[in-house]
C-alpha positions as a Markdown table, in Angstrom:
| # | Residue | x | y | z |
|---|---|---|---|---|
| 1 | Met | -81.1 | -72.1 | 18.2 |
| 2 | Asp | -83.6 | -69.3 | 16.5 |
| 3 | Thr | -86.6 | -70.2 | 18.8 |
| 4 | Asp | -88.8 | -68.4 | 16.5 |
| 5 | Ala | -87.5 | -69.7 | 13.8 |
| 6 | Val | -88.5 | -73.0 | 15.4 |
| 7 | Phe | -91.7 | -72.5 | 16.4 |
| 8 | Ser | -92.9 | -70.9 | 13.6 |
| 9 | Ala | -91.5 | -73.7 | 11.5 |
| 10 | Leu | -93.7 | -75.8 | 13.6 |
| 11 | Ala | -96.6 | -74.0 | 13.2 |
| 12 | Asp | -96.9 | -75.7 | 9.5 |
| 13 | Ala | -98.8 | -78.9 | 9.9 |
| 14 | Thr | -97.5 | -79.3 | 5.8 |
| 15 | Arg | -94.1 | -79.5 | 7.7 |
| 16 | Arg | -95.0 | -81.3 | 11.1 |
| 17 | Asn | -96.2 | -84.1 | 8.7 |
| 18 | Leu | -92.8 | -83.8 | 7.2 |
| 19 | Leu | -90.7 | -83.9 | 10.2 |
| 20 | Asp | -93.6 | -86.9 | 10.8 |
| 21 | Ser | -92.1 | -89.0 | 8.0 |
| 22 | Leu | -88.3 | -88.0 | 8.6 |
| 23 | His | -88.7 | -88.9 | 12.1 |
| 24 | Ala | -90.2 | -92.9 | 11.0 |
| 25 | Asn | -87.8 | -93.2 | 7.8 |
| 26 | Asn | -84.6 | -90.8 | 8.4 |
| 27 | Gly | -82.7 | -89.4 | 4.7 |
| 28 | Gln | -85.5 | -89.6 | 2.4 |
| 29 | Thr | -85.2 | -88.2 | -0.9 |
| 30 | Leu | -87.0 | -84.5 | -2.0 |
| 31 | Thr | -88.6 | -87.6 | -4.9 |
| 32 | Glu | -89.6 | -90.2 | -1.7 |
| 33 | Leu | -90.8 | -87.0 | 0.3 |
| 34 | Cys | -93.5 | -86.3 | -2.0 |
| 35 | Thr | -94.6 | -89.7 | -2.5 |
| 36 | His | -96.1 | -88.7 | 1.5 |
| 37 | Ser | -97.6 | -85.6 | 0.8 |
| 38 | Ala | -100.7 | -84.4 | -1.3 |
| 39 | Leu | -98.5 | -80.6 | -2.4 |
| 40 | Ser | -96.4 | -79.8 | -6.0 |
| 41 | Arg | -92.1 | -81.2 | -5.3 |
| 42 | Gln | -91.9 | -76.7 | -5.2 |
| 43 | Ala | -94.2 | -76.7 | -2.0 |
| 44 | Val | -92.8 | -79.2 | -0.2 |
| 45 | Ser | -89.2 | -78.0 | -0.9 |
| 46 | Lys | -90.2 | -74.7 | 0.5 |
| 47 | His | -91.4 | -76.7 | 3.1 |
| 48 | Leu | -88.0 | -77.5 | 3.9 |
| 49 | Ala | -86.1 | -74.7 | 3.3 |
| 50 | Ile | -88.5 | -73.5 | 6.2 |
| 51 | Leu | -87.5 | -76.7 | 8.0 |
| 52 | Glu | -83.5 | -76.6 | 7.2 |
| 53 | Asp | -83.5 | -72.7 | 7.9 |
| 54 | Ser | -84.8 | -73.7 | 11.4 |
| 55 | Asn | -82.5 | -76.2 | 11.4 |
| 56 | Leu | -84.9 | -78.4 | 11.9 |
| 57 | Val | -84.1 | -80.6 | 9.6 |
| 58 | Val | -79.6 | -81.1 | 8.0 |
| 59 | Thr | -79.2 | -82.3 | 4.3 |
| 60 | Val | -76.1 | -85.2 | 3.0 |
| 61 | Trp | -74.8 | -84.8 | -0.4 |
| 62 | Arg | -74.8 | -88.7 | -2.1 |
| 63 | Gly | -74.1 | -87.9 | -5.6 |
| 64 | Arg | -76.8 | -85.6 | -7.1 |
| 65 | Asp | -79.0 | -87.9 | -4.0 |
| 66 | Lys | -79.5 | -84.8 | -1.2 |
| 67 | Leu | -80.6 | -86.7 | 1.5 |
| 68 | His | -83.1 | -84.7 | 4.4 |
| 69 | Tyr | -82.7 | -86.1 | 8.0 |
| 70 | Leu | -84.5 | -84.3 | 11.1 |
| 71 | Asn | -82.8 | -82.4 | 13.4 |
| 72 | Pro | -83.9 | -83.6 | 16.5 |
| 73 | Val | -81.4 | -80.8 | 18.6 |
| 74 | Pro | -84.1 | -77.8 | 18.8 |
| 75 | Ile | -86.6 | -80.1 | 19.5 |
| 76 | Asn | -85.5 | -81.4 | 22.7 |
| 77 | Glu | -83.9 | -77.1 | 23.5 |
| 78 | Ile | -87.7 | -76.5 | 23.9 |
| 79 | Ala | -89.1 | -79.5 | 25.5 |
| 80 | Asp | -85.5 | -78.3 | 28.3 |
| 81 | Arg | -86.3 | -74.9 | 28.1 |
| 82 | Trp | -90.4 | -74.3 | 27.8 |
| 83 | Ile | -91.9 | -78.1 | 29.1 |
| 84 | Gly | -88.5 | -79.3 | 31.6 |
| 85 | Lys | -88.5 | -76.3 | 33.8 |
| 86 | Phe | -92.4 | -76.4 | 34.5 |
| 87 | Glu | -92.0 | -80.4 | 34.9 |
| 88 | Arg | -89.4 | -79.5 | 37.9 |
| 89 | His | -91.8 | -77.7 | 39.4 |
| 90 | Arg | -94.7 | -80.0 | 39.2 |
| 91 | Leu | -92.0 | -83.1 | 40.1 |
| 92 | Arg | -91.3 | -80.7 | 43.4 |
| 93 | Ala | -94.1 | -80.6 | 44.2 |
| 94 | Leu | -95.0 | -84.5 | 44.6 |
| 95 | Val | -92.4 | -85.0 | 46.1 |
| 96 | Asp | -92.5 | -82.5 | 48.6 |
| 97 | Leu | -96.2 | -84.4 | 48.9 |
| 98 | Lys | -95.1 | -87.4 | 49.1 |
| 99 | Arg | -92.4 | -85.9 | 52.2 |
| 100 | Ala | -95.5 | -84.2 | 54.3 |
| 101 | Leu | -97.4 | -87.2 | 53.1 |
| 102 | Glu | -94.5 | -90.4 | 55.0 |
| 103 | Gly | -93.6 | -87.7 | 58.0 |
| 104 | Asp | -89.8 | -85.5 | 57.1 |
| 105 | Gly | -88.6 | -87.9 | 59.2 |
| 106 | Asp | -89.3 | -86.5 | 62.5 |
| 107 | Gly | -92.0 | -88.6 | 63.3 |
| 108 | Pro | -92.8 | -90.7 | 66.6 |
């Protein structure tokens, strides 16, 4: 996974809005995605290309229609790497605090 490409793609509000639209209704055509945006068809298409390059969106041709689907895997990988590792430390600290407050079983 190209983490830089994913972070770069997610840095733009328009692209995040496109991902939100796909999350709400997965498998949309370019025309459908354009109805949710004030941008031109060409601008939306360029943003979709960046999302595809970062693997956040995958496409499937169904006849003449190119359907766009949200791919949550890169976001999950970021969550595991960048958020999960910080969360583990906090959870471990809470467990240690709980044990300290309750006693570790060696009490009276």
